[in-house]
C-alpha positions as CSV (number, residue, x, y, z in Angstrom):
1,M,10.1,13.3,-7.5
2,V,10.8,9.2,-7.3
3,S,9.0,6.7,-9.6
4,Y,8.6,3.3,-8.5
5,H,6.3,0.5,-11.0
6,L,4.9,-2.3,-9.5
7,Y,3.9,-5.7,-11.1
8,R,1.8,-8.2,-10.1
9,D,3.7,-10.9,-11.3
10,A,1.9,-14.2,-10.0
11,F,-2.4,-14.8,-9.0
12,S,-4.6,-17.2,-8.9
13,E,-8.5,-16.6,-9.2
14,V,-8.7,-15.4,-5.8
15,Y,-5.8,-13.7,-4.4
16,T,-2.6,-12.3,-6.0
17,Y,0.3,-13.7,-4.1
18,R,3.4,-12.3,-5.7
19,Y,4.7,-8.7,-6.7
20,R,8.1,-6.9,-7.7
21,L,9.0,-3.2,-7.1
22,T,11.4,-1.9,-9.8
23,D,12.8,1.6,-10.4
24,V,12.2,3.3,-13.7
25,T,14.9,1.8,-15.3
26,G,14.2,-1.9,-14.6
27,A,15.9,-2.6,-11.8
28,L,14.4,-5.1,-9.3
29,E,14.2,-3.2,-5.2
30,L,11.9,-5.6,-3.9
31,T,9.8,-8.4,-3.7
32,V,6.3,-9.3,-2.0
33,S,5.0,-12.5,-1.7
34,W,2.2,-14.5,0.1
35,P,2.7,-17.9,0.2
36,G,0.2,-19.6,-2.4
37,L,-1.8,-22.2,0.2
38,P,-5.2,-22.8,-0.2
39,A,-6.9,-19.7,1.7
40,A,-7.4,-21.7,5.1
41,D,-3.5,-22.5,5.6
42,R,-2.1,-19.2,4.0
43,P,-0.6,-17.3,7.0
44,E,-1.8,-13.6,7.5
45,E,1.4,-12.1,6.8
46,I,3.4,-11.0,3.6
47,S,6.8,-11.0,3.4
48,F,9.0,-8.2,1.6
49,T,12.6,-9.5,0.2
50,D,15.2,-7.0,-1.5
51,A,16.7,-8.0,-4.8
52,Q,19.4,-10.5,-3.4
53,G,16.7,-12.1,-1.0
54,Q,17.5,-11.1,2.2
55,Q,14.0,-10.3,4.2
56,L,13.2,-6.3,5.1
57,A,9.9,-6.8,6.2
58,L,6.5,-8.1,7.1
59,L,3.2,-7.4,6.6
60,R,0.7,-8.8,9.0
61,W,-3.3,-7.6,9.1
62,E,-6.8,-7.7,11.4
63,D,-9.7,-8.6,9.5
64,R,-12.2,-6.3,10.7
65,S,-16.0,-5.3,9.7
66,W,-16.1,-3.1,7.2
67,W,-17.8,-0.1,9.0
68,Y,-13.8,-0.1,10.9
69,G,-11.9,-1.4,8.3
70,D,-8.6,-3.7,8.2
71,R,-5.6,-2.7,10.2
72,F,-2.8,-3.9,8.8
73,W,1.4,-3.4,10.2
74,L,4.8,-3.2,8.9
75,F,7.4,-5.2,10.6
76,D,11.2,-4.0,9.8
77,M,12.9,-7.4,9.8
78,P,15.4,-8.9,11.0
79,A,14.9,-7.0,14.1
80,A,11.2,-7.4,13.9
81,A,10.4,-4.0,15.3
82,A,7.4,-2.5,14.3
83,L,7.7,0.0,11.4
84,A,4.0,1.6,10.5
85,T,0.5,1.3,11.3
86,I,-1.7,1.3,8.4
87,E,-5.6,1.7,8.4
88,E,-8.8,0.9,6.1
89,Q,-10.5,3.9,6.2
90,W,-14.9,4.0,5.0
91,R,-17.1,6.4,5.3
92,I,-20.6,5.8,4.7
93,V,-20.3,8.2,1.5
94,D,-18.0,6.7,0.1
95,R,-20.0,3.3,-0.4
96,L,-22.8,5.0,-1.4
97,L,-20.6,6.7,-4.2
98,L,-18.8,3.7,-5.2
99,R,-15.1,5.0,-3.9
100,L,-12.5,3.3,-3.3
101,P,-11.3,3.1,0.5
102,G,-9.3,5.6,2.5
103,Y,-5.9,4.4,4.3
104,K,-4.0,6.0,6.7
105,L,-0.2,5.7,7.1
106,T,1.2,6.0,10.3
107,L,5.1,5.5,11.0
108,N,6.3,4.9,14.4
109,A,8.9,7.9,13.4
110,G,5.5,9.9,14.0
111,E,4.8,11.3,10.1
112,T,1.2,10.5,8.8
113,F,0.3,10.2,5.3
114,I,-3.1,9.6,3.3
115,A,-3.8,7.4,0.5
116,R,-7.5,8.9,-1.0
117,G,-8.8,6.8,-3.6
118,S,-11.2,7.8,-6.7
119,R,-12.8,5.3,-9.2
120,Y,-13.0,8.0,-12.1
121,S,-9.4,10.5,-12.1
122,Q,-6.5,9.6,-13.7
123,Q,-4.6,8.7,-10.3
124,L,-6.0,6.4,-8.5
125,Y,-5.2,7.3,-5.6
126,E,-3.1,10.2,-4.3
127,L,-1.0,10.5,-1.4
128,F,-0.7,13.3,1.4
129,A,1.6,13.7,4.1
130,L,-0.3,15.3,7.5
131,S,1.1,17.7,9.4
132,T,-0.2,19.8,11.9
133,G,-1.2,23.5,11.0
134,E,-2.0,26.7,12.8
135,G,-4.7,25.7,15.4
136,N,-3.5,22.7,15.8
137,S,-5.8,21.5,13.0
138,P,-4.4,19.1,10.6
139,E,-3.0,20.2,7.1
140,E,-2.7,18.1,3.9
141,M,-0.3,18.2,1.5
142,R,-0.1,16.3,-1.6
143,V,3.2,14.3,-2.2
144,G,2.9,11.9,-4.5
145,E,0.1,9.6,-6.8
146,V,-0.7,5.7,-7.7
147,S,-2.0,5.5,-11.3
148,H,-2.8,2.4,-12.9
149,P,-2.1,1.9,-16.7
150,T,-3.4,0.3,-19.4
151,S,-0.4,-1.5,-20.2
152,G,3.2,-2.2,-18.6
153,P,3.5,-2.5,-14.7
154,T,0.1,-2.9,-13.1
155,Y,0.6,0.4,-11.0
156,I,3.0,3.5,-11.0
157,L,3.9,4.9,-7.6
158,Q,5.6,8.8,-7.8
159,V,6.3,10.5,-4.7
160,E,8.0,13.5,-3.5
161,H,8.6,13.4,0.1
162,P,12.5,12.2,1.7
163,Y,10.8,9.6,3.8
164,L,9.1,7.9,1.3
165,E,11.7,8.2,-1.1
166,S,14.1,6.8,1.0
167,H,11.9,3.8,2.0
168,P,10.5,1.9,-1.3
169,V,9.4,-0.7,1.4
170,L,6.7,1.7,2.5
171,L,5.1,2.2,-1.4
172,A,5.6,-1.1,-2.1
173,T,3.3,-1.7,1.2
174,L,0.9,0.6,0.1
175,G,0.9,-0.7,-3.9
176,V,0.0,-3.9,-2.1
177,I,-2.9,-3.0,0.1
178,L,-4.3,-1.1,-2.5
179,D,-4.5,-4.2,-4.9
180,L,-5.6,-6.8,-2.6
181,W,-7.7,-5.0,-0.3
182,G,-9.1,-2.0,-2.0
183,V,-9.5,-2.4,-5.5
184,Q,-9.5,-6.2,-5.9
185,R,-11.9,-6.5,-3.1
186,E,-13.9,-3.9,-4.6
187,Q,-13.9,-5.9,-7.9
188,R,-15.3,-9.4,-6.8
189,A,-18.0,-7.1,-4.5
């Protein structure tokens, strides 16, 4: 199992706009930034850079109604090729029971992951890999979790899946989306 720490480094009263992803020893893996501009001037993209300052990826999103949930696209840089699509998923029962939104991460490589939130458990989100089971019904296999410790990093992301272990930008993307769109949006509501 691989573990990463996501720190919320800079934020305003309304928006977080800088994160840092490290391994458990504190070595910097990547930084995530959203320009700290007024909301009207802020671009609808967040950039990911590695420890040397090279741009790794861009996250763009489409703000849709709460019923459909927002949709995000992660682009690998410098090729600007789409790497993944992330869709926020709400059900009416989620709203009634005050659950956090769910997320579906679909990689262009063909794999699909689900992040399922829980306001009341030790794990803020659990991560599942989807695979086609017998009879073509999807099967979920638990591959990790996102926890929100009371001190230290803002989030601890733990995974046990070869693709996610070797692509920390995907975990950072998921952590940023969970924080900016899921947790913080629910706290403001």
